[in-house]
TORVODO-593317 format. One record per residue (C-alpha): residue in one letter; residue number from 1; x, y, z. Coordinates in Angstrom, 3 decimals, padded with zeros to 6 digits, always signed. Example, Ala and Ser with C-alpha at 12.3 -4.5 7.8 and 13.67 -1.06 7.14 Angstrom:
BEGIN
@r = A	k = 1	X = +012.300	Y = -004.500	Z = +007.800
@r = S	k = 2	X = +013.670	Y = -001.060	Z = +007.140
This chain:
BEGIN
@r = M	k = 1	X = -034.267	Y = -015.712	Z = +044.511
@r = T	k = 2	X = -032.195	Y = -015.230	Z = +047.130
@r = K	k = 3	X = -030.031	Y = -018.913	Z = +046.290
@r = V	k = 4	X = -029.800	Y = -017.468	Z = +042.268
@r = I	k = 5	X = -028.180	Y = -014.113	Z = +043.145
@r = P	k = 6	X = -025.216	Y = -015.337	Z = +044.423
@r = F	k = 7	X = -025.503	Y = -017.850	Z = +041.623
@r = I	k = 8	X = -025.010	Y = -014.974	Z = +038.881
@r = A	k = 9	X = -022.430	Y = -013.206	Z = +040.352
@r = A	k = 10	X = -020.228	Y = -016.403	Z = +041.072
@r = L	k = 11	X = -021.210	Y = -017.138	Z = +037.152
@r = Q	k = 12	X = -020.387	Y = -013.327	Z = +036.318
@r = Q	k = 13	X = -016.906	Y = -014.147	Z = +037.932
@r = F	k = 14	X = -015.846	Y = -017.563	Z = +036.585
@r = F	k = 15	X = -017.091	Y = -015.772	Z = +032.786
@r = R	k = 16	X = -014.472	Y = -012.720	Z = +033.738
@r = R	k = 17	X = -011.793	Y = -014.918	Z = +035.498
@r = I	k = 18	X = -011.691	Y = -016.374	Z = +031.674
@r = A	k = 19	X = -012.160	Y = -013.424	Z = +029.657
@r = Q	k = 20	X = -008.717	Y = -012.560	Z = +031.778
@r = H	k = 21	X = -007.227	Y = -015.414	Z = +031.171
@r = L	k = 22	X = -008.070	Y = -015.350	Z = +027.229
@r = L	k = 23	X = -006.898	Y = -011.957	Z = +027.171
@r = L	k = 24	X = -003.245	Y = -012.997	Z = +028.948
@r = L	k = 25	X = -002.885	Y = -015.681	Z = +026.398
@r = A	k = 26	X = -003.905	Y = -013.350	Z = +023.805
@r = R	k = 27	X = -001.114	Y = -011.171	Z = +024.871
@r = W	k = 28	X = +001.484	Y = -013.211	Z = +025.183
@r = M	k = 29	X = +000.878	Y = -014.692	Z = +022.110
@r = S	k = 30	X = +001.141	Y = -011.147	Z = +020.182
@r = S	k = 31	X = +003.965	Y = -009.819	Z = +021.915
@r = P	k = 32	X = +007.396	Y = -010.684	Z = +020.068
@r = L	k = 33	X = +010.351	Y = -012.954	Z = +021.760
@r = D	k = 34	X = +013.206	Y = -010.885	Z = +020.434
@r = P	k = 35	X = +013.615	Y = -007.954	Z = +022.965
@r = G	k = 36	X = +016.295	Y = -006.168	Z = +021.583
@r = S	k = 37	X = +014.204	Y = -004.748	Z = +018.584
@r = D	k = 38	X = +013.158	Y = -000.743	Z = +019.058
@r = P	k = 39	X = +009.952	Y = -000.223	Z = +020.207
@r = A	k = 40	X = +008.696	Y = +001.160	Z = +016.366
@r = Q	k = 41	X = +009.571	Y = -002.111	Z = +015.439
@r = Q	k = 42	X = +008.038	Y = -004.148	Z = +018.519
@r = R	k = 43	X = +004.853	Y = -001.989	Z = +017.576
@r = Q	k = 44	X = +004.790	Y = -003.390	Z = +014.058
@r = A	k = 45	X = +005.639	Y = -007.057	Z = +015.054
@r = R	k = 46	X = +002.858	Y = -007.476	Z = +017.176
@r = M	k = 47	X = +000.225	Y = -005.661	Z = +015.195
@r = L	k = 48	X = +001.250	Y = -008.469	Z = +012.635
@r = N	k = 49	X = +000.945	Y = -010.907	Z = +014.948
@r = Y	k = 50	X = -002.743	Y = -009.405	Z = +015.710
@r = M	k = 51	X = -003.283	Y = -010.166	Z = +012.628
@r = L	k = 52	X = -001.668	Y = -013.328	Z = +012.094
@r = I	k = 53	X = -003.811	Y = -015.312	Z = +014.446
@r = P	k = 54	X = -007.385	Y = -014.664	Z = +013.817
@r = I	k = 55	X = -006.219	Y = -015.625	Z = +010.243
@r = L	k = 56	X = -004.031	Y = -018.929	Z = +011.871
@r = G	k = 57	X = -007.076	Y = -019.705	Z = +013.879
@r = A	k = 58	X = -009.756	Y = -019.648	Z = +010.970
@r = Q	k = 59	X = -007.352	Y = -021.500	Z = +008.218
@r = L	k = 60	X = -007.484	Y = -024.424	Z = +011.096
@r = L	k = 61	X = -010.868	Y = -024.148	Z = +010.999
@r = L	k = 62	X = -011.474	Y = -024.513	Z = +007.622
@r = F	k = 63	X = -008.760	Y = -027.706	Z = +007.428
@r = N	k = 64	X = -010.769	Y = -029.151	Z = +009.803
@r = W	k = 65	X = -013.938	Y = -028.507	Z = +007.798
@r = G	k = 66	X = -013.295	Y = -029.234	Z = +004.426
@r = G	k = 67	X = -011.537	Y = -032.405	Z = +005.843
@r = S	k = 68	X = -008.598	Y = -034.056	Z = +004.971
@r = A	k = 69	X = -008.732	Y = -036.171	Z = +001.875
@r = N	k = 70	X = -009.359	Y = -033.580	Z = -000.643
@r = D	k = 71	X = -007.608	Y = -030.472	Z = -002.604
@r = Y	k = 72	X = -009.337	Y = -028.165	Z = -001.154
@r = A	k = 73	X = -007.788	Y = -029.232	Z = +002.861
@r = L	k = 74	X = -004.351	Y = -029.911	Z = +001.057
@r = Y	k = 75	X = -004.302	Y = -026.186	Z = +000.330
@r = C	k = 76	X = -005.798	Y = -024.699	Z = +003.427
@r = A	k = 77	X = -002.672	Y = -027.357	Z = +004.957
@r = F	k = 78	X = +000.048	Y = -025.479	Z = +002.984
@r = N	k = 79	X = -001.526	Y = -021.992	Z = +003.734
@r = L	k = 80	X = -001.542	Y = -023.007	Z = +007.434
@r = I	k = 81	X = +002.396	Y = -024.456	Z = +007.165
@r = I	k = 82	X = +003.065	Y = -020.938	Z = +005.158
@r = L	k = 83	X = +001.317	Y = -018.534	Z = +008.113
@r = L	k = 84	X = +002.876	Y = -020.823	Z = +011.103
@r = A	k = 85	X = +005.903	Y = -019.948	Z = +009.979
@r = A	k = 86	X = +005.842	Y = -016.477	Z = +009.273
@r = Y	k = 87	X = +003.887	Y = -016.359	Z = +013.023
@r = V	k = 88	X = +007.414	Y = -017.847	Z = +013.965
@r = L	k = 89	X = +009.793	Y = -015.948	Z = +011.887
@r = N	k = 90	X = +008.560	Y = -013.091	Z = +013.591
@r = Q	k = 91	X = +008.476	Y = -014.016	Z = +016.942
@r = I	k = 92	X = +012.310	Y = -014.814	Z = +016.888
@r = G	k = 93	X = +012.632	Y = -011.191	Z = +015.250
@r = Y	k = 94	X = +012.522	Y = -011.267	Z = +011.914
@r = Y	k = 95	X = +009.577	Y = -008.923	Z = +011.231
@r = L	k = 96	X = +010.278	Y = -007.889	Z = +007.723
@r = A	k = 97	X = +010.928	Y = -011.421	Z = +006.534
@r = A	k = 98	X = +007.224	Y = -012.253	Z = +007.627
@r = A	k = 99	X = +005.508	Y = -009.406	Z = +006.304
@r = T	k = 100	X = +006.937	Y = -010.327	Z = +002.880
@r = T	k = 101	X = +005.760	Y = -014.500	Z = +003.532
@r = I	k = 102	X = +002.007	Y = -013.050	Z = +004.245
@r = G	k = 103	X = +002.229	Y = -010.360	Z = +001.375
@r = L	k = 104	X = +004.372	Y = -013.133	Z = -000.862
@r = L	k = 105	X = +001.038	Y = -015.788	Z = +000.232
@r = V	k = 106	X = -001.664	Y = -013.371	Z = -000.502
@r = S	k = 107	X = -000.585	Y = -012.726	Z = -003.782
@r = A	k = 108	X = +000.887	Y = -016.425	Z = -004.289
@r = T	k = 109	X = -002.769	Y = -017.988	Z = -003.840
@r = A	k = 110	X = -004.397	Y = -015.358	Z = -006.548
@r = F	k = 111	X = -002.450	Y = -016.449	Z = -008.915
@r = L	k = 112	X = -002.157	Y = -020.037	Z = -008.200
@r = N	k = 113	X = -006.107	Y = -019.976	Z = -008.039
@r = Y	k = 114	X = -006.051	Y = -017.775	Z = -011.770
@r = I	k = 115	X = -004.462	Y = -020.788	Z = -013.190
@r = I	k = 116	X = -005.737	Y = -023.945	Z = -011.881
@r = K	k = 117	X = -009.557	Y = -022.246	Z = -012.725
@r = V	k = 118	X = -008.223	Y = -021.345	Z = -016.477
@r = N	k = 119	X = -007.002	Y = -024.840	Z = -017.026
@r = N	k = 120	X = -010.334	Y = -026.453	Z = -015.302
@r = G	k = 121	X = -011.916	Y = -024.361	Z = -018.002
@r = I	k = 122	X = -014.220	Y = -022.395	Z = -015.334
@r = P	k = 123	X = -015.895	Y = -019.017	Z = -015.980
@r = M	k = 124	X = -014.868	Y = -015.940	Z = -014.906
@r = A	k = 125	X = -011.295	Y = -017.419	Z = -013.700
@r = E	k = 126	X = -009.648	Y = -013.534	Z = -013.201
@r = I	k = 127	X = -011.646	Y = -012.867	Z = -010.446
@r = S	k = 128	X = -009.189	Y = -014.394	Z = -008.509
@r = L	k = 129	X = -006.226	Y = -012.093	Z = -009.547
@r = L	k = 130	X = -008.820	Y = -009.288	Z = -007.443
@r = R	k = 131	X = -007.037	Y = -011.329	Z = -004.387
@r = C	k = 132	X = -003.595	Y = -008.902	Z = -005.183
@r = V	k = 133	X = -005.453	Y = -005.962	Z = -003.879
@r = P	k = 134	X = -005.314	Y = -006.947	Z = -001.129
@r = A	k = 135	X = -001.782	Y = -007.714	Z = -001.273
@r = I	k = 136	X = -001.086	Y = -004.674	Z = -001.348
@r = L	k = 137	X = -003.148	Y = -003.799	Z = +001.292
@r = I	k = 138	X = -000.588	Y = -005.839	Z = +003.259
@r = A	k = 139	X = +002.199	Y = -004.094	Z = +001.897
@r = Y	k = 140	X = +001.089	Y = -001.004	Z = +002.769
@r = L	k = 141	X = +000.336	Y = -001.973	Z = +006.507
@r = L	k = 142	X = +003.567	Y = -003.625	Z = +007.475
@r = L	k = 143	X = +006.010	Y = -002.942	Z = +004.815
@r = P	k = 144	X = +008.432	Y = +000.609	Z = +003.766
@r = L	k = 145	X = +007.883	Y = +001.957	Z = +000.886
@r = R	k = 146	X = +010.498	Y = -000.202	Z = -001.039
@r = G	k = 147	X = +008.219	Y = -002.955	Z = -000.172
@r = V	k = 148	X = +005.023	Y = -001.523	Z = -000.837
@r = V	k = 149	X = +006.645	Y = -000.206	Z = -004.667
@r = A	k = 150	X = +007.943	Y = -003.544	Z = -004.791
@r = F	k = 151	X = +004.927	Y = -005.505	Z = -004.024
@r = S	k = 152	X = +002.429	Y = -002.816	Z = -007.047
@r = A	k = 153	X = +004.534	Y = -003.280	Z = -009.431
@r = A	k = 154	X = +005.444	Y = -006.960	Z = -009.287
@r = N	k = 155	X = +001.176	Y = -007.427	Z = -008.479
@r = I	k = 156	X = +000.476	Y = -005.238	Z = -011.816
@r = L	k = 157	X = +003.043	Y = -007.155	Z = -013.878
@r = G	k = 158	X = +001.995	Y = -010.458	Z = -012.883
@r = I	k = 159	X = -001.777	Y = -009.176	Z = -014.180
@r = F	k = 160	X = -000.788	Y = -008.115	Z = -017.341
@r = I	k = 161	X = +001.800	Y = -011.373	Z = -018.039
@r = A	k = 162	X = -001.189	Y = -013.494	Z = -016.616
@r = G	k = 163	X = -003.122	Y = -011.644	Z = -019.698
@r = I	k = 164	X = -000.817	Y = -012.051	Z = -022.289
@r = V	k = 165	X = +000.458	Y = -016.091	Z = -021.199
@r = T	k = 166	X = -003.231	Y = -017.378	Z = -020.772
@r = H	k = 167	X = -005.934	Y = -017.826	Z = -023.961
@r = G	k = 168	X = -009.129	Y = -017.417	Z = -024.382
@r = D	k = 169	X = -012.157	Y = -014.889	Z = -023.029
@r = H	k = 170	X = -010.753	Y = -013.146	Z = -019.372
@r = P	k = 171	X = -013.588	Y = -010.140	Z = -019.774
@r = M	k = 172	X = -012.673	Y = -009.443	Z = -016.507
@r = L	k = 173	X = -008.901	Y = -008.992	Z = -016.504
@r = A	k = 174	X = -009.011	Y = -005.610	Z = -017.651
@r = T	k = 175	X = -010.763	Y = -004.874	Z = -014.231
@r = A	k = 176	X = -008.532	Y = -006.647	Z = -012.278
@r = L	k = 177	X = -005.793	Y = -004.770	Z = -013.785
@r = Y	k = 178	X = -007.933	Y = -001.554	Z = -013.612
@r = F	k = 179	X = -008.311	Y = -002.313	Z = -009.452
@r = T	k = 180	X = -004.865	Y = -003.826	Z = -008.236
@r = A	k = 181	X = -003.363	Y = -000.298	Z = -010.470
@r = I	k = 182	X = -005.611	Y = +001.703	Z = -009.029
@r = T	k = 183	X = -005.804	Y = +000.736	Z = -004.860
@r = S	k = 184	X = -001.429	Y = +000.411	Z = -006.259
@r = L	k = 185	X = -001.748	Y = +003.917	Z = -006.681
@r = L	k = 186	X = -003.412	Y = +004.818	Z = -003.717
@r = M	k = 187	X = -001.079	Y = +002.618	Z = -001.386
@r = L	k = 188	X = +002.327	Y = +004.359	Z = -003.561
@r = I	k = 189	X = +000.647	Y = +008.088	Z = -002.458
@r = A	k = 190	X = +000.187	Y = +006.619	Z = +000.897
@r = A	k = 191	X = +003.293	Y = +005.803	Z = +001.221
@r = V	k = 192	X = +005.725	Y = +008.156	Z = -000.194
@r = S	k = 193	X = +003.484	Y = +009.984	Z = +002.646
@r = R	k = 194	X = +003.844	Y = +008.374	Z = +005.671
@r = H	k = 195	X = +007.898	Y = +007.743	Z = +004.602
@r = Q	k = 196	X = +007.993	Y = +011.570	Z = +004.522
@r = S	k = 197	X = +006.290	Y = +012.374	Z = +007.859
@r = V	k = 198	X = +008.277	Y = +009.350	Z = +009.499
@r = T	k = 199	X = +011.552	Y = +010.588	Z = +007.759
@r = Q	k = 200	X = +010.451	Y = +014.246	Z = +009.869
@r = I	k = 201	X = +009.986	Y = +013.189	Z = +013.118
@r = E	k = 202	X = +013.270	Y = +011.493	Z = +012.555
@r = Q	k = 203	X = +014.756	Y = +014.317	Z = +011.551
@r = Q	k = 204	X = +013.059	Y = +016.307	Z = +014.591
@r = A	k = 205	X = +013.907	Y = +014.111	Z = +016.631
@r = R	k = 206	X = +017.595	Y = +013.631	Z = +015.866
@r = E	k = 207	X = +018.491	Y = +017.552	Z = +016.236
@r = L	k = 208	X = +016.040	Y = +017.702	Z = +019.062
@r = F	k = 209	X = +019.086	Y = +014.506	Z = +020.129
@r = E	k = 210	X = +022.124	Y = +016.756	Z = +019.486
@r = S	k = 211	X = +020.527	Y = +020.179	Z = +020.999
@r = E	k = 212	X = +020.104	Y = +018.852	Z = +024.026
@r = A	k = 213	X = +023.429	Y = +017.619	Z = +023.824
@r = R	k = 214	X = +025.076	Y = +020.729	Z = +022.939
@r = Y	k = 215	X = +023.118	Y = +021.968	Z = +026.290
@r = R	k = 216	X = +024.387	Y = +019.620	Z = +028.348
@r = N	k = 217	X = +027.750	Y = +019.899	Z = +027.054
@r = L	k = 218	X = +028.014	Y = +023.908	Z = +027.948
@r = L	k = 219	X = +026.413	Y = +023.442	Z = +031.531
@r = D	k = 220	X = +028.765	Y = +020.337	Z = +032.147
@r = A	k = 221	X = +031.787	Y = +022.528	Z = +031.147
@r = S	k = 222	X = +030.529	Y = +025.763	Z = +032.721
@r = F	k = 223	X = +032.911	Y = +026.361	Z = +036.032
@r = E	k = 224	X = +029.892	Y = +028.844	Z = +036.900
@r = T	k = 225	X = +026.904	Y = +026.889	Z = +038.919
@r = L	k = 226	X = +023.775	Y = +027.212	Z = +036.856
@r = M	k = 227	X = +020.100	Y = +026.419	Z = +038.187
@r = I	k = 228	X = +017.554	Y = +025.652	Z = +035.979
@r = H	k = 229	X = +014.494	Y = +025.462	Z = +037.916
@r = K	k = 230	X = +010.449	Y = +025.717	Z = +037.077
@r = A	k = 231	X = +008.361	Y = +027.154	Z = +039.237
@r = G	k = 232	X = +010.812	Y = +027.491	Z = +042.000
@r = I	k = 233	X = +011.242	Y = +023.282	Z = +041.378
@r = I	k = 234	X = +014.893	Y = +022.597	Z = +040.496
@r = V	k = 235	X = +014.655	Y = +020.541	Z = +037.083
@r = D	k = 236	X = +018.419	Y = +020.865	Z = +036.256
@r = T	k = 237	X = +022.350	Y = +022.105	Z = +037.838
@r = N	k = 238	X = +026.042	Y = +021.058	Z = +036.865
@r = P	k = 239	X = +028.537	Y = +019.775	Z = +038.956
@r = S	k = 240	X = +030.121	Y = +022.665	Z = +040.329
@r = V	k = 241	X = +026.625	Y = +023.319	Z = +042.577
@r = I	k = 242	X = +028.314	Y = +021.337	Z = +044.806
@r = N	k = 243	X = +031.281	Y = +024.008	Z = +045.284
@r = L	k = 244	X = +028.483	Y = +026.442	Z = +046.160
@r = I	k = 245	X = +026.437	Y = +024.516	Z = +048.341
@r = G	k = 246	X = +027.919	Y = +021.713	Z = +049.156
@r = Y	k = 247	X = +025.558	Y = +019.480	Z = +047.242
@r = T	k = 248	X = +025.392	Y = +016.882	Z = +044.082
@r = P	k = 249	X = +023.219	Y = +017.794	Z = +041.289
@r = E	k = 250	X = +021.443	Y = +014.543	Z = +042.158
@r = E	k = 251	X = +020.816	Y = +015.753	Z = +045.864
@r = V	k = 252	X = +019.203	Y = +019.653	Z = +044.557
@r = I	k = 253	X = +017.093	Y = +018.463	Z = +041.316
@r = G	k = 254	X = +013.518	Y = +018.610	Z = +042.932
@r = Q	k = 255	X = +014.245	Y = +020.280	Z = +045.361
@r = S	k = 256	X = +012.664	Y = +023.932	Z = +046.095
@r = A	k = 257	X = +015.324	Y = +026.792	Z = +044.989
@r = L	k = 258	X = +013.898	Y = +028.909	Z = +048.080
@r = N	k = 259	X = +015.807	Y = +026.319	Z = +049.654
@r = Y	k = 260	X = +018.952	Y = +027.296	Z = +048.775
@r = I	k = 261	X = +018.027	Y = +031.024	Z = +048.990
@r = E	k = 262	X = +018.265	Y = +033.053	Z = +052.629
@r = P	k = 263	X = +014.705	Y = +034.211	Z = +054.128
@r = V	k = 264	X = +015.707	Y = +037.472	Z = +053.752
@r = H	k = 265	X = +015.633	Y = +036.994	Z = +049.918
@r = H	k = 266	X = +012.887	Y = +034.880	Z = +049.552
@r = A	k = 267	X = +010.408	Y = +038.170	Z = +048.367
@r = Q	k = 268	X = +013.013	Y = +038.809	Z = +045.564
@r = A	k = 269	X = +013.888	Y = +035.645	Z = +044.403
């Protein structure tokens, strides 16, 4: 028993180290290489990588599982190449191009599957068009409002045209069109609401920045010494403070205001 406990502890430590290294690898793979992007776009690019990495792994497994001599493996290989291209684009800073590529891939596979099944006489081929719904969801998650509008309109129009150009009885085509239209409407409402919220936040941030700039200009332009404190701790002052007490603003900020007041006046302060 005494030998088993150290073995279990060592095993736990081994798996803990493996988990830490895997976590570091996942962070490295999901972090975009372009350091010049703004924080919001960095978060979006990281979210796209979080989606791409498991999908790439799944496509690789499907390719190996399906074998290399059949059409399904060729289809998986094509998807894998497009996904890798989107990942590279995202890593080097082309987030919108990468996100658009993913949406186009999902939409294209939906219509491609539909056409192949119709040509081969496979019944209920229109079920493949329901894959347009994930494409619209991806557009909502990854693209701005214009992208959501474009993807929604393109997929609805594509289903409508597919119903016209293909012959035969396709009873589920109206259902696919209905679900795609409803999903598009809901995603558009959500995208408009998100756009308005982001616009409002950006406006408030801009107004706050302008207000702080005006405050800083007034503070620096004053010939009189002005000190702003919070609970007795100086949080801001202007350059004129050096003429009054002989210290620069950098030396004063963070200090107690009582340090620069005569002790006999501390009670009044």
